[in-house]
N, C-alpha and C positions, 0 to 999 in steps of 0.2 A: 505493500498500499505506499502511495507517495504521500509524503509528509507535506501539509500545507502551511505555508506561512501567513499567519494571521497577523504579524505586526507591520501594519501599512504604516509609512513614514508618517509624521506628523504634519510635514508640509502637504502630502497627499491629502490629509483629512481636512487641514486648515483649507487648501485650493477647493476642494468639493464643497466645504459649508460656506465658504465665501460666494461660490457661484450658486448658491441655493438662499442666499438671504438678500436683504437689501443693505448693501456697503454703506450706504448714506445715512443710516440708524448707526448712532453710537450703542445704543444698548444692544442691538443685535450684534454689532462688530465685538463688543465687550463679552459677550455671551461665547464666542467662538473662542476668545483668548482664554477664558477661564476653562473651558471644556478641552483645550489643548494643554493646558496647564494640568488639569486633573488625568489627562491621558497619560502625561510625561511622569506623574506622582505616582500613577498605579504600576506603570511599567518599571519603575525604580522599586517599587514595594516586592513586585514580583518576581525581580531578580535576587534580592535578598532572600526570599523565601526559598528560590530554587537552590540558592548557594547554601544557606544554613538549614533546610528542611523544613517540613510542614509543623514537626513538632518541636519543643524545646525543653531541656530539662532543667529545673530550677531546684537548686539545694538552699535549705533553709536549716542550719544547724545540723541536726542527725536526720531530718526529713528530705527526702527526695520526689519532687515531683514531675510528671512529665505532663506538659500540656500543650496546646495549638499554639503554633506562632502567633505572636500579638499583631502581625502585620498581617494577619488573615482578616481580623475585623476591620482593620483600617482599608483595607481593601474593599471589602463589602461596602462599607461608608463612603468610599471614593465611587465604587461602582453605581452605588444609588443616586450620587451626587450627578454622574455622568448621565445616566437616565433623567434625571429631572431637568437637567439643563437641554437635552434631546427633546423632551416634550414641550419645554418653552420656547424652542425657535419658531419664528414665524417665516416658514418656507415660504418663497415665492411659487405661484401656482407655474406649474408646467404647462405650456400650450399643447393642446392636444390637436394632433395632426388628422384629418378626415379625409377619407378618399369617397369618390363617387359610390363605390360598392357599399358605403355605410348606410348609403340612403335607400338602398333597396332592402 
């Protein structure tokens, strides 16, 4: 099975979003910037978790605990923020192209 690279460059994401919003609207432009920052934060946390593993061992005196990596919770929060920003975008309507066959 061929491995699929799902990490698209942030420049491609930014270009795509800018092509879908009104770039004269400062609020929409700011949302794109915030979205890109969250994507970068998520990827940074993801790299750290891959490096350290999904579980961490904590020692407190004679007690030893294995728990999930704290960045997993942060990744979930970042993901929620990304989804929230995505839902708040006011994307421009795409022009529909019709042909004569559509009238039949």
